[in-house]
LOTORDO-390555 format. One line per 8 residues: their letters; for each residue x, y, z of C-alpha. Coordinates in steps of 0.02 Angstrom, whole numbers. Last residue first. Example, Ala and Ser with C-alpha at 12.3 -4.5 7.8 and 13.67 -1.06 7.14 Angstrom:
SA> 684:-53:357  615:-225:390
This chain:
ALPPQDLR> 447:17:-4218  331:-146:-4241  150:-121:-4155  142:34:-4105  151:83:-3921  -4:126:-3800  -122:190:-3926  -215:314:-3931
VRVVVWGD> -347:352:-4088  -445:509:-4088  -584:569:-4200  -637:730:-4182  -792:837:-4250  -813:1007:-4289  -934:1144:-4237  -882:1194:-4049
APETTFEH> -820:1006:-4017  -898:869:-4053  -851:694:-4001  -776:523:-4077  -659:410:-3968  -562:255:-4003  -428:202:-3864  -302:82:-3884
RGPFYRAL> -215:-59:-3778  -326:-180:-3727  -300:-309:-3892  -211:-171:-4023  -187:-302:-4180  -343:-382:-4193  -433:-243:-4075  -369:-103:-4179
RQRLNELG> -423:-207:-4353  -593:-237:-4285  -645:-67:-4247  -542:-13:-4405  -666:-121:-4517  -834:-67:-4403  -780:110:-4468  -743:61:-4648
IGLSPVSR> -896:-35:-4683  -1036:37:-4629  -1088:69:-4823  -1159:227:-4815  -1275:366:-4877  -1265:536:-4799  -1455:597:-4731  -1433:531:-4533
EATGPAIW> -1518:655:-4458  -1650:500:-4405  -1513:432:-4308  -1426:252:-4350  -1258:312:-4334  -1242:491:-4231  -1239:619:-4331  -1089:741:-4281
QGSNAVEI> -1091:902:-4354  -983:1010:-4450  -800:1023:-4486  -689:889:-4491  -547:797:-4373  -433:666:-4378  -332:650:-4217  -173:493:-4192
LVRGDDGR> -104:509:-4019  44:376:-3987  69:344:-3811  222:386:-3704  103:472:-3567  156:666:-3625  83:622:-3775  164:566:-3967
RFALRIRV> 119:636:-4113  7:624:-4257  -113:775:-4336  -251:768:-4445  -344:925:-4494  -479:911:-4633  -593:1070:-4669  -762:1051:-4775
RDRSTAAG> -802:1252:-4855  -968:1315:-4833  -1101:1275:-4694  -1010:1087:-4627  -1143:948:-4639  -1129:815:-4790  -938:900:-4825  -870:855:-4664
YKVANEVI> -999:691:-4680  -879:615:-4838  -717:706:-4800  -706:651:-4608  -790:483:-4667  -623:459:-4810  -520:501:-4642  -562:371:-4548
PLLLFPPL> -578:263:-4666  -399:288:-4721  -317:272:-4535  -284:77:-4521  -245:53:-4714  -105:-55:-4671  -66:-96:-4495  57:15:-4427
RLADLAPD> 228:38:-4399  335:168:-4330  479:262:-4415  394:402:-4479  340:458:-4263  514:575:-4244  439:671:-4390  286:719:-4270
SEITYELL> 141:738:-4423  41:904:-4442  -72:892:-4588  -195:1004:-4631  -332:1018:-4767  -458:1096:-4865  -602:1047:-4959  -746:1165:-5025
DGLRTQEI> -588:1245:-5145  -608:1115:-5254  -702:971:-5226  -654:823:-5347  -445:894:-5338  -466:901:-5162  -524:735:-5148  -369:671:-5235
DLYARLME> -247:788:-5147  -336:712:-4987  -304:535:-5063  -114:579:-5100  -96:674:-4927  -163:488:-4847  -26:397:-4938  101:511:-4876
VEEGLTPE> 61:493:-4701  28:294:-4720  204:308:-4784  260:415:-4634  176:287:-4512  284:153:-4583  187:12:-4678  165:-152:-4634
EHEGPRHL> 204:-300:-4744  386:-319:-4672  524:-411:-4797  552:-268:-4910  455:-196:-5027  275:-140:-5014  188:-100:-5172  -1:-91:-5199
TLRCFEAL> -52:50:-5079  95:178:-5100  74:132:-5307  -140:157:-5295  -105:319:-5227  31:367:-5359  -106:292:-5492  -260:394:-5402
RIVTDRAH> -149:562:-5388  -105:550:-5609  -285:499:-5633  -341:647:-5500  -216:744:-5604  -308:710:-5774  -481:731:-5717  -439:915:-5652
RPAQIIQA> -379:948:-5826  -533:866:-5913  -657:976:-5775  -814:997:-5830  -834:827:-5954  -708:730:-5862  -744:788:-5683  -896:671:-5660
CISTLTNF> -800:533:-5696  -666:575:-5612  -777:590:-5458  -835:413:-5491  -671:329:-5511  -619:414:-5321  -782:329:-5238  -783:158:-5321
LFHPNLQY> -581:138:-5300  -606:182:-5106  -736:44:-5071  -666:-81:-5189  -467:-65:-5088  -598:-94:-4917  -683:-232:-4924  -535:-338:-5009
RLVELRAK> -429:-284:-4881  -541:-341:-4758  -581:-503:-4819  -399:-521:-4864  -335:-486:-4678  -476:-622:-4594  -424:-731:-4736  -218:-715:-4680
HEALRAAL> -280:-749:-4505  -370:-918:-4517  -225:-964:-4629  -125:-912:-4500  -217:-1022:-4372  -245:-1182:-4481  -61:-1209:-4512  -6:-1188:-4328
KEDFEIQR> -153:-1309:-4300  -79:-1412:-4434  110:-1397:-4389  69:-1438:-4209  -26:-1601:-4223  92:-1658:-4355  274:-1621:-4223  159:-1704:-4080
LRVLEANQ> 92:-1869:-4189  316:-1879:-4228  348:-1846:-4065  245:-1985:-3999  306:-2105:-4120  499:-2068:-4070  433:-2076:-3872  348:-2257:-3920
AALESTRA> 519:-2317:-3998  626:-2253:-3848  499:-2338:-3723  507:-2510:-3798  677:-2525:-3798  710:-2442:-3627  560:-2571:-3558  662:-2715:-3583
AVAAELER> 817:-2664:-3521  735:-2595:-3361  638:-2743:-3354  815:-2869:-3361  898:-2732:-3240  765:-2716:-3113  754:-2876:-3073  947:-2891:-3036
RRRRWQRT> 915:-2733:-2946  798:-2785:-2827  871:-2919:-2741  1037:-2802:-2742  923:-2640:-2655  828:-2791:-2523  991:-2871:-2460  1068:-2659:-2452
RWGWAAAA> 908:-2609:-2362  917:-2740:-2255  1108:-2672:-2189  1073:-2499:-2202  903:-2515:-2101  1025:-2581:-1962  1150:-2457:-1980  1047:-2329:-1995
AGAGALGY> 954:-2378:-1834  1089:-2363:-1735  1163:-2211:-1814  1009:-2109:-1754  1015:-2191:-1571  1179:-2124:-1566  1131:-1966:-1629  1004:-1938:-1550
AAFALPSL> 1065:-1986:-1381  1214:-1842:-1389  1077:-1746:-1436  993:-1774:-1278  1179:-1766:-1197  1199:-1587:-1273  1034:-1511:-1204  875:-1505:-1323
WWPPLVSF> 770:-1646:-1264  825:-1600:-1069  741:-1421:-1101  872:-1284:-1138  977:-1195:-1007  930:-1006:-945  1056:-895:-912  1121:-765:-802
RLVAPPSW> 1200:-585:-782  1133:-468:-659  1182:-268:-676  1164:-139:-553  1172:29:-658  1230:171:-595  1112:299:-550  1007:401:-646
PGGPSRAR> 1033:600:-634  872:684:-574  723:755:-696  616:671:-573  702:548:-471  819:410:-519  864:223:-563  938:92:-671
LRLEYRGA> 928:-78:-703  1038:-175:-804  993:-391:-849  1093:-471:-950  1052:-638:-1015  1127:-819:-1108  1024:-948:-1199  866:-1041:-1187
GLASFDRE> 687:-946:-1217  626:-857:-1052  439:-900:-1046  411:-771:-900  491:-613:-846  421:-496:-699  512:-348:-655  499:-223:-483
PTGDRRVE> 510:-58:-428  381:16:-520  387:196:-595  400:150:-782  528:129:-889  524:-37:-993  677:-95:-1120  685:-272:-1213
EGSASLLV> 831:-303:-1300  888:-422:-1448  846:-606:-1479  1023:-668:-1422  998:-584:-1234  979:-410:-1164  841:-364:-1049  855:-183:-1023
SEYTAGPD> 781:-114:-857  727:69:-821  621:143:-645  575:297:-625  519:382:-457  386:520:-465  320:431:-312  451:469:-196
AALEPAAF> 423:364:-57  628:326:-47  686:371:-180  871:367:-68  845:191:-35  840:139:-233  753:4:-261  729:-180:-331
LVRLSRDR> 621:-353:-325  668:-461:-470  532:-609:-531  605:-728:-668  506:-865:-748  604:-1045:-829  574:-1141:-705  565:-1307:-828
FPLQWAGA> 689:-1228:-931  814:-1241:-786  896:-1072:-737  1086:-1050:-736  1166:-943:-590  1295:-798:-644  1182:-692:-533  1283:-607:-402
LALRAGSG> 1089:-592:-305  1077:-755:-263  914:-852:-314  772:-876:-210  650:-1009:-271  457:-976:-256  433:-1120:-435  414:-964:-554
TVLSSIRL> 575:-890:-493  616:-772:-361  752:-657:-354  776:-538:-204  796:-354:-135  937:-291:-311  1014:-129:-270  995:48:-347
APAAPPPA> 1119:192:-270  1023:381:-294  1138:505:-401  1224:629:-274  1126:779:-232  1238:921:-261  1303:1006:-88  1204:1126:2
ARWRDLDL> 1248:1281:-6  1158:1341:-168  1007:1255:-72  1054:1357:75  1045:1517:-12  886:1478:-103  796:1473:41  626:1358:-35
RVLAGHGA> 455:1374:13  325:1318:-30  134:1361:-14  14:1242:-8  -194:1213:-18  -208:1212:-186  -28:1283:-266  98:1447:-228
IWLTEPRG> 287:1384:-237  411:1520:-175  565:1532:-200  697:1637:-88  859:1726:-74  871:1743:106  796:1873:218  893:2006:329
AGAPEHLL> 826:2152:242  871:2066:61  899:1925:-27  815:1903:-203  643:1850:-193  554:1710:-320  377:1695:-349  310:1571:-413
HGPDDILT> 126:1522:-456  99:1327:-554  70:1220:-409  -74:1164:-466  -137:1015:-309  20:1028:-210  47:866:-112  65:786:-272
LPPIRVPT> 212:914:-317  326:742:-251  462:800:-117  570:912:-181  719:882:-291  792:1019:-393  837:966:-564  979:1071:-665
LVGARGYA> 933:1138:-844  1100:1213:-937  1094:1319:-1057  1191:1460:-946  1040:1447:-842  883:1323:-796  815:1270:-607  698:1132:-618
LRLEDGAE> 556:1090:-519  449:940:-539  281:880:-619  247:704:-675  174:654:-477  58:798:-495  -43:726:-664  -130:797:-761
AEGAPRLI> -113:709:-940  60:699:-1023  67:772:-1171  234:871:-1137  330:799:-988  309:895:-836  383:1063:-790  389:1186:-654
TWLGERRD> 507:1307:-697  652:1441:-612  708:1548:-730  913:1586:-735  986:1784:-784  1068:1791:-603  920:1887:-564  790:1779:-546
PASGYVYT> 669:1724:-695  477:1638:-627  407:1492:-710  255:1378:-707  184:1244:-812  306:1216:-951  276:1058:-1028  429:957:-1105
SGDALEPG> 465:855:-1247  447:997:-1360  635:1002:-1380  660:1188:-1340  626:1162:-1131  737:1002:-1146  899:1097:-1226  891:1192:-1082
YEATPKFR> 871:1388:-1008  950:1459:-1161  867:1322:-1289  743:1472:-1339  603:1374:-1483  572:1501:-1633  411:1623:-1608  389:1715:-1777
GADPDFRL> 423:1884:-1876  592:1809:-1963  706:1981:-1894  592:2014:-1761  625:1826:-1691  505:1800:-1526  573:1689:-1398  487:1507:-1359
LGLNCALL> 484:1395:-1183  419:1229:-1194  285:1098:-1276  111:1161:-1158  159:1338:-1163  302:1473:-1098  340:1616:-1196  470:1732:-1131
PGRHDATF> 475:1938:-1169  621:2033:-1133  799:1965:-1132  820:1999:-947  688:1885:-913  502:1945:-934  351:1842:-928  219:1755:-1038
RTWGHGPP> 84:1638:-1003  3:1518:-1204  -109:1392:-1156  -94:1257:-1262  33:1208:-1363  -51:1067:-1470  26:1131:-1642  204:1244:-1628
LGDPAAFA> 200:1419:-1616  298:1486:-1754  181:1602:-1846  108:1470:-1962  38:1395:-1764  -20:1547:-1700  18:1737:-1682  -118:1849:-1681
TVAPAAGP> -65:2049:-1709  -166:2207:-1642  -152:2374:-1682  -167:2488:-1519  -325:2605:-1494  -230:2770:-1447  -178:2846:-1288  -10:2781:-1320
GDPFTARL> 16:2836:-1494  -14:2834:-1640  70:2678:-1690  45:2587:-1535  87:2386:-1545  -21:2249:-1471  44:2089:-1483  -85:1919:-1466
VGGAPRGL> -41:1749:-1415  -103:1587:-1472  -301:1519:-1505  -318:1446:-1316  -296:1509:-1126  -213:1682:-1201  -46:1756:-1170  -11:1948:-1205
WWAGAADA> 138:2037:-1279  124:2217:-1274  227:2320:-1374  340:2487:-1289  478:2448:-1388  594:2368:-1246  438:2215:-1225  298:2229:-1125
VLGRVRVL> 218:2089:-1034  39:2046:-1030  -60:1875:-935  -221:1796:-958  -286:1867:-1116  -483:1819:-1167  -499:1965:-1259  -367:2142:-1324
GPVAGENK> -454:2225:-1490  -516:2375:-1386  -418:2425:-1211  -521:2434:-1102  -585:2621:-999  -473:2747:-930  -523:2718:-768  -450:2844:-639
WTDGDRRY> -372:2800:-471  -369:2945:-341  -216:2996:-218  -125:3091:-335  -188:3052:-506  -136:2872:-544  -199:2806:-710  -297:2619:-737
LHVRDNNL> -306:2527:-924  -414:2368:-918  -391:2226:-1028  -522:2125:-1056  -627:1972:-1045  -568:1852:-886  -497:1994:-794  -355:2089:-829
AVWTGPRG> -305:2262:-728  -136:2376:-812  -77:2501:-728  -17:2681:-812  87:2806:-713  261:2795:-799  225:2694:-948  363:2605:-1018
PLAFFATA> 324:2453:-903  135:2452:-853  110:2434:-686  2:2267:-614  -160:2216:-618  -212:2047:-600  -379:1934:-590  -518:2054:-578
NAPAEPLP> -688:1966:-579  -778:2116:-603  -707:2264:-717  -658:2424:-580  -786:2572:-641  -666:2666:-496  -525:2568:-366  -652:2516:-207
ALRGDPTR> -571:2570:-54  -518:2491:100  -452:2566:254  -293:2505:346  -235:2666:371  -118:2651:240  -219:2633:127  -300:2447:32
EILGGNGS> -367:2481:-143  -488:2363:-211  -498:2303:-375  -660:2210:-438  -765:2101:-299  -734:1926:-393  -530:1972:-346  -396:2089:-365
VILRGAAV> -328:2164:-222  -229:2324:-230  -85:2364:-107  3:2550:-61  160:2613:-100  110:2714:-262  50:2540:-333  78:2363:-263
ALGNVHGA> 13:2224:-311  -101:2058:-261  -192:1916:-335  -351:1802:-368  -435:1843:-205  -606:1759:-180  -698:1790:-13  -624:1878:141
LAPDRVLN> -518:2064:170  -547:2141:342  -525:1967:423  -338:1946:357  -317:1737:366  -171:1724:454  -14:1611:367  95:1494:484
APRGGSGP> 286:1522:550  323:1408:671  347:1423:889  505:1395:950  525:1571:1028  464:1643:873  379:1617:713  344:1738:588
ALRLLGGA> 158:1768:541  148:1767:343  -31:1862:282  -163:1786:214  -304:1856:85  -438:1796:68  -458:1604:96  -588:1551:-63
AAPVLLEG> -464:1580:-193  -309:1622:-75  -190:1776:-107  -30:1786:-7  47:1918:106  224:1926:144  269:2058:257  403:2192:235
GHRVPAFL> 273:2328:193  225:2216:33  312:2063:-19  187:1981:-133  116:1809:-170  93:1709:-315  -82:1630:-296  -166:1484:-171
KSRPAGNA> -310:1376:-224  -404:1309:-85  -381:1210:59  -332:1362:170  -159:1363:208  -124:1412:403  14:1310:463  -81:1154:467
PHFWTLWP> -187:1190:326  -26:1170:231  122:1304:215  306:1237:148  464:1188:225  641:1162:102  815:1231:133  857:1158:296
RVDIRAAG> 844:965:233  746:874:380  614:764:240  550:677:401  512:486:356  372:437:499  318:278:587  170:186:624
RGLGVWLV> 66:214:792  177:222:944  298:323:833  484:253:774  519:432:686  652:436:535  757:576:479  829:609:309
GPDRPAFA> 920:755:236  1087:686:307  1069:515:183  1158:392:315  1032:366:430  971:462:573  867:380:707  726:431:821
VIATNDPL> 621:333:925  492:323:1041  374:481:986  224:443:1057  125:594:1003  51:494:849  19:510:661  124:683:650
GTTEALHA> 37:808:534  59:977:646  -91:922:777  -20:749:814  169:829:824  321:877:770  398:1025:854  536:1120:764
LARGSADL> 669:1251:766  717:1276:939  898:1369:965  1019:1238:1087  1180:1276:988  1183:1151:878  1021:1178:821  873:1109:880
LRLGTQIS> 726:999:827  598:912:937  473:775:914  293:693:983  261:790:1146  193:637:1269  314:491:1206  460:620:1192
AVALRGDA> 582:589:1026  739:761:1037  818:770:863  960:867:874  1062:971:728  1255:963:717  1263:929:519  1266:747:501
LGCLHYIE> 1097:748:640  1089:678:817  963:588:879  900:583:1072  737:448:1164  644:447:1263  632:647:1364  497:628:1468
GTRLEADI> 393:799:1402  380:901:1553  573:924:1584  598:945:1388  440:1097:1389  523:1200:1511  708:1181:1416  622:1219:1271
DTVFPAFA> 740:1365:1190  892:1264:1255  1023:1253:1379  1141:1121:1387  1186:1097:1561  1357:1044:1598  1450:883:1637  1621:838:1680
TGDWRWLG> 1782:761:1603  1741:701:1401  1674:859:1350  1482:805:1415  1364:931:1367  1169:896:1460  1001:904:1404  814:929:1482
QRDTAVIA> 797:856:1665  649:741:1627  722:610:1560  885:633:1530  980:686:1364  1160:699:1310  1252:789:1209  1424:728:1182
GPGAPAAG> 1597:737:1178  1783:789:1082  1659:889:941  1458:863:983  1400:668:951  1199:623:1009  1162:517:1162  995:443:1220
TIREGACA> 911:413:1378  1021:441:1522  945:407:1688  877:509:1840  859:505:1998  1003:617:2021  1027:731:1872  1044:901:1939
APRPLPAL> 1166:837:2053  1258:808:1906  1316:614:1893  1500:562:1908  1534:425:1828  1544:246:1905  1657:97:1811  1559:-58:1770
QPTAGDTR> 1651:-225:1694  1590:-304:1576  1654:-488:1588  1817:-605:1566  1904:-393:1535  1896:-273:1396  1714:-245:1390  1732:-72:1523
VRFWGHAP> 1561:-15:1530  1538:164:1597  1429:198:1742  1300:327:1795  1178:291:1934  1087:145:2032  922:250:2075  906:323:1911
DTLWSEGA> 989:200:1797  1162:233:1688  1262:113:1573  1374:213:1464  1453:132:1300  1613:231:1251  1621:298:1073  1551:487:1131
VEALRWRP> 1407:424:1194  1330:244:1152  1199:213:1281  1126:73:1379  989:101:1499  932:30:1640  735:64:1693  676:-95:1732
SEPLALIR> 764:-130:1859  846:-294:1934  1036:-258:1991  1109:-323:1851  1210:-471:1810  1368:-480:1714  1377:-603:1580  1496:-633:1431
FARGDWLL> 1444:-747:1312  1497:-880:1185  1607:-906:1019  1597:-759:959  1638:-631:1091  1446:-605:1165  1433:-484:1284  1269:-491:1392
LHSASQFL> 1232:-337:1508  1108:-430:1634  948:-394:1739  824:-251:1657  906:-300:1467  1076:-235:1392  1161:-313:1236  1339:-266:1187
PGAPTPVI> 1396:-333:1023  1574:-380:987  1731:-358:1085  1745:-172:977  1592:-149:1076  1437:-126:971  1279:-62:1055  1137:-162:1086
KWVTGFSH> 969:-88:1193  826:-128:1283  840:-322:1257  672:-377:1367  684:-497:1509  858:-607:1556  748:-790:1582  876:-903:1493
AGVPLHSR> 1034:-823:1618  994:-1007:1760  1034:-1109:1612  1184:-1026:1524  1182:-928:1369  1214:-1004:1203  1058:-1063:1165  991:-902:1168
LSVFTRAG> 1094:-856:1032  973:-867:878  990:-848:710  871:-751:585  877:-765:443  938:-624:312  874:-610:143  991:-540:-19
DPGTRAYG> 1003:-716:-101  1173:-734:-48  1142:-719:103  1135:-551:223  1157:-609:410  1037:-588:537  1094:-597:729  1033:-654:903
LEDVGGIW> 906:-633:1049  760:-671:1116  704:-690:1311  607:-515:1264  664:-432:1098  856:-413:1057  931:-420:876  1102:-381:788
LTDDADVV> 1107:-341:606  1269:-401:559  1345:-247:432  1510:-316:467  1553:-135:557  1402:-171:665  1198:-131:612  1099:-102:774
LGRIFTAG> 927:-153:849  851:-186:1011  702:-162:1073  602:-318:979  437:-320:1068  432:-506:1065  519:-641:1025  487:-847:997
PVPLHTWR> 503:-844:796  604:-698:736  538:-676:569  603:-539:458  470:-458:364  441:-332:199  395:-171:158  419:-86:-27
AGDYVLVK> 525:40:-121  642:95:6  721:-39:53  608:-59:207  632:-206:347  533:-230:483  567:-335:619  450:-449:700
DLNGFYLR> 361:-519:852  283:-334:922  430:-233:805  594:-149:771  616:-70:630  765:-123:499  829:5:350  880:-55:185
GAADEAVA> 1022:79:140  1160:-80:56  1272:-49:213  1136:-79:336  1023:43:413  945:15:605  775:65:695  689:27:872
LVQQHGRY> 526:15:932  390:38:804  222:6:904  69:-3:775  114:-192:753  144:-267:573  70:-264:405  201:-113:353
DRPAFATV> 85:17:269  -78:-75:376  33:-2:522  51:174:440  175:245:369  198:445:363  292:523:235  339:708:319
FPLGAEPD> 386:880:243  453:998:324  347:1139:387  370:1338:378  510:1443:379  491:1633:376  567:1649:545  735:1579:482
REARAPAT> 813:1531:635  989:1614:675  1119:1456:730  1245:1512:551  1393:1446:617  1320:1273:678  1324:1198:495  1174:1168:373
GGFLLCAA> 1075:1297:441  948:1277:579  792:1179:555  642:1301:522  512:1240:578  378:1187:634  269:1042:591  252:896:485
LLFRPSM> 152:866:344  53:693:284  88:609:144  -2:417:165  125:262:88  52:175:-31  -6:17:-4
């Protein structure tokens, strides 16, 4: 079950070093991750905490040890034990465990798991009932177990035992490298372990601590700070005690200190079973009080533990456990310290106070902390309701909200601005126009001018609608972001008071498609546009927007949604980002700082705690305040002390470790790898974790499984992988992890192999080979005998059949040749007959027409008749004489024949016939079937003469089209007369065109087009041939 994120109490923790001991009065609360019993599936009380070399944490529970690897909770059973209060990991990474009448150890096995080994059997018979082990301290001689009645030192072979006066309040502590044993009634002692048995040496106890014991200690220089039950803290310098004065001595004397823990930077964590946890700096100044009222699940703090991660503190509680983020530069405000459960907007500093507008909480004021009390947010009773934004104008506070614009005067009076727009969202000074201010609402842009102590509304700016932000560039142009539809630019060519010229920019102007909501901010270079796909800046030379990588390449490649941004005075930009195209998921939101082309991620707790954290305010250092970044969201305000953040060392990459490897049958495997999985059990479950990413739901885990078949890559937020039905072969698994935007951990590499099934094993193949060889040998002997017998029979049969088949084959060849020759001759005869029929249909038809024309001319124009006879002779020569091997004429010959024909017709008709021939010389060599075109030309003359009003015009064209086909076009003036219509008055035998269609189908099957169409007083016949038959 995922842990619940809660919020702990006050803050701020002192500086990263004791030199900065002053408390930051504006610090909020630390982030806390709380784990309930249902999360770790155990008893509610967490009694002890320890950490091993791999970063795994161990928590003492009722009858088991809880194990947390940073991603999941598991259990280490301790049979027979209850109330496990003793836990420690020594230098050899051995976990020592102690409970009620049980003690022992657990070492990590090859499979990564620890198994408890009891040492109770090594105790003398009379010492088996030693009661509760309250504490275990590692010593050079071995682990020292402390119970209410015994000190038990295990030297690796046997126990050295020191019996103690019975007392339930004995407490063992490690102080300045020594083991101390204290009891309110019996005194304080050093424990020496260099003898046959542990020895006690009295310590001088302060008089004020009579009746007290030491409940914990923290290193402090050469000595230590020790805690007592009810007398607060004391400093031990190696020789004497002195009071360690704190801001909360009175509270410490009444809260019953149960444990003391030191942090790496000198801060102290004081656990109380009555008042929770308190944090102090190295000088005793109170930094925080973490209690149930401020976010902890319980006031009973049993134990505090500082792991190797310096930014983390673990607390064992009466009801669960808590992980506290103690990085001193990071705090926040939420409902436990005054934040309303509504949306907060960007804060404003006015009169030295930080003011925060709230959607349903009105105006909030940050009340600084003092005297150990944390800072909190306080509502201003005079300004309730919906507040969208704040501004400081002429030294006065302007509040934007649903009620319009309200000015708060220095004496606290509230005065509405005249004619203020409803639901005002922002109010700010206009750069380049002194005394002019801009008011925004969801619809329009309004201008205000300050005149003395009064405001004047100069009206709405025309053409600017549905804008959500405005910045001005150096030239005085306004740039306005919009929730949709790109951006607007307003210029004022006729002066500041005139109506602006508004230009809209969208996708064609450089805005990427899907840019969504656009927001402008002004950095050191001018207007900067943030959208769903990164950052863009306007290029005036190109007249369009272009992605900019000046704050990091990730912000210019379209992969990142800039959710919010705020520039600083270092020419840097603070941004809240998430992957472009993802759903609105807080797990994906991350904080980053961009400067000089480098984007640096800032690791903070997951922003799922802060819904819609898109409002940022950067404050430079000044007036005793550090440089600060504020992040406002729904019901929360996050504060980053950037001075401390920059002074802190950069976070190291996380270290990913494999937790367990389990096969499908439940067998656990060695974490070192190099093992072989049997084929019958070839499924693998891999559990891994990075302790540094504990409780970070935004963590990303990557696995790459390499094999002979390629690689399988998976990247998600799940710290486990399941591989099923793995094929036989060698594998390499590489695992990495990182926080959102952070560096990847070094890869954890696991190599293993899967054995082939038994029937594919080398031994099986050897057996297959032997069996096959034996079977082959037996079969070969039997078949050899059969072959010899059959050979004799076949030799005789083959000889007889050979001669018979030879004769039959010769006869078949003869008959097939005869059949082939007959069929070929028949087909040739058929084709020739068809051609002859077509030719004899064509030639008489033409001669009839020509001779009729000559006969008509002999009497009227004998000279023309003579010319006609000459042209007829030429025509006959061209048609009857076919030299060469080819019977088909060329297109050039056909054109000459058609020219002779038209000359004959022109001799007959005189001026009533005009013709033109256009032929591409490149086509002259193309071969066509004979008399293919003459029927078309003859019909053109005939029907043109019949339907033309005055003279008949003939146009012939031969060319190759763009598609490579040969185009033949015959056109005549006149009208189209469809065959079989009543209007058809020209006599015709119907032979010419029918012959043409048959011949085209014969010579160009499926490769021709034949069309006839009228067009503007012409009848055009077109023939398109895909390719000539013989070129």
